[in-house]
N, C-alpha and C positions, 0 to 999 in steps of 0.2 A: 504494500500500500504506500503510495507516494504522499508527500507532504500535503498536497492539495486535496487528497481524498478525505481528510478529516472534516473538511468544510462542505463536502457533498451533501445535498439535502435529500432526505429519505422521507417517505410517508409511512408512519407507523399506525396500524389499525388494530384496535382491540374490539373483540366481539364475543359475546356469550349469550346464552339463552334468554337471560332476563333483560337484555338491552333491546330497545325497539329499533335502534339504528347503531351501526358501528361507531365507535369513538375513534376519530382519526386526527393525527397531528403531524405536521411537517417538522422534522428536527434534523440536525446535522449528524453525521456519523460520530463526531466527537461527543455530542450530547447523548446519543444513544449509548456510547461506551460508558459514559459517566452514570447514566441511568441503570445500566446493567450491573455496574460495580456496586451501586447503592442497594439494588435488589439482592445481590449476592450477600452483602453485609447484613441486610435485614434477615435473610434466611438463616445465616449463621447465628445471629443473635437469638432468633426464635428457637433454633435447634438447641442452643446452650440452655435456654430457659426451660425447655420441655424435656431436656435430657435425651434427645434423640440424636 
């Protein structure tokens, strides 16, 4: 991945049964990476609290 790739804009869509329409947002690859790291940290914290 080149230096310019981090600023490439992606569309992220979340959709599940209870939503009437998909939730979509345009974010950069850099923002997506930061979001995924936060989610990973949150999952780790949850695992530690629940003992899993």
